[in-house]
N, C-alpha and C positions, 0 to 999 in steps of 0.2 A: 504494500500500500504506500502511495506517495501523494502528498499534498504539496503542491508547488505554489507558494505565494509570490506575487509580483506586483509591481506598480508603485512601490514606495519611491520617495525622493525628497528633495528639498523644495519647499514652497513657502511663499510669503504668507503672513497672516491674511485671512480673507480669501485665500485661494482654494483650489479644489484638487483632489486626487481621486483616482479610481483604483482600488486594489482588486486583484483577481486571485482566486484560489482554484487551481486546476487539479482535479483528483484523478488518480489512476489506480488500478488494482483492487477496486472495490465497486460494489453496485451502488452507484451514487444516489439513486432514488431511494435507497434504504436508510439513508443517513440524514439526520438533521445537521445543520452546519452552524458554526459560530465564529465570530471574530473576537479576539481578545488582544490586549496590548500590555506591554511592560515597559515602563519608564525606568531609567537608571536608578538603582537603589530601592525600587518598589516592587511589590508583588504583581504577578500577572492578573489583570482585571478584565472583567466582562465588558464588551462594547456592544455587540449586537448578535442576534441569533435568528435563524429562519427554520421553519419546519420542513419536513420532507416534501410536503405538497407545495410549499412556497406561499401558502395562504396566510400563515401566521408568522408574525415577527415580534421581536422584543428588543428594546434598546436601554442602555444605561442612560440615566437621566440627563447627564451633561451633553449627550450627543443627539438627543431627541430633537427632531426638526432640522438637523444639520446633516446627519448620516442616513443612508438608506442601504439596507442589505437586500440582496436579491440572488436568485439562482437560475441557471439554465440547465435543466436536467438532461437535455439533449446534448449539451456540450460538456457535461460533468464539471461544471464550473460555478463557483459562488463568487459574488462581487460585494464590494463595500464602496459605495459612492460617498465621498467625504467632501462636503461643502463648508464654506465659512470657517475654514480651519483656524485654530488658535494655537499659540505657542504651547499651551497645556496639552495639546493633542500629540506632542512629540513623544514618540515611543517606537519600539519594535512591535509590529502588528503580526499576530499569528492567527491562522485559520485552524479550526478544529472540526472533526467529523464525529458525530455520535450516532451509533447504530441504534435504531429504535423501530418498534412495531407500530408506533402511533404516528399516523400521517400528519397530524396537525399540532404535535407538541413541539415546544421550543425549550432550550436548555441554557441557563445562564451560569450554572456551576461548572467551573473548569475541570473538576475532578471526575466528571461523568463522561468526558470526551475520550474516545478510543484512540484517535489518531490526531497528530499535529503536523502542520507544515513547519518550514524552517524559519519563517519570519521575514518580514520586509520592513526596512527602517523608514519611518516618516519623520521628517524634521521640518518644523514650522518656525520660521524666523519672524521676529517682531519688526 
């Protein structure tokens, strides 16, 4: 199983980035997906999650209205569109995959995820 995260980079405050998480070696439609981030010296924290079906999503409060999680099951890829970026969003962003029998469940707890990508660095300058 491999999760390949990409799309990170350096952006000015107020800018946008789109992260992608390409999955291989698993039945993508059987997995709920999530994005987490880890800033230097801090624990990995929840950012956003999406159900297997794509119908349900969940967001950490500080990113609501700015970030949008989505998925394309035909392309085995999950996305995180990040708008109105702030310096506080600077972190390494990780995608995770959680195997589940429930089509519409979302998961915000990092310890339930089965697989993780390698992370992609997002740096927001002021």
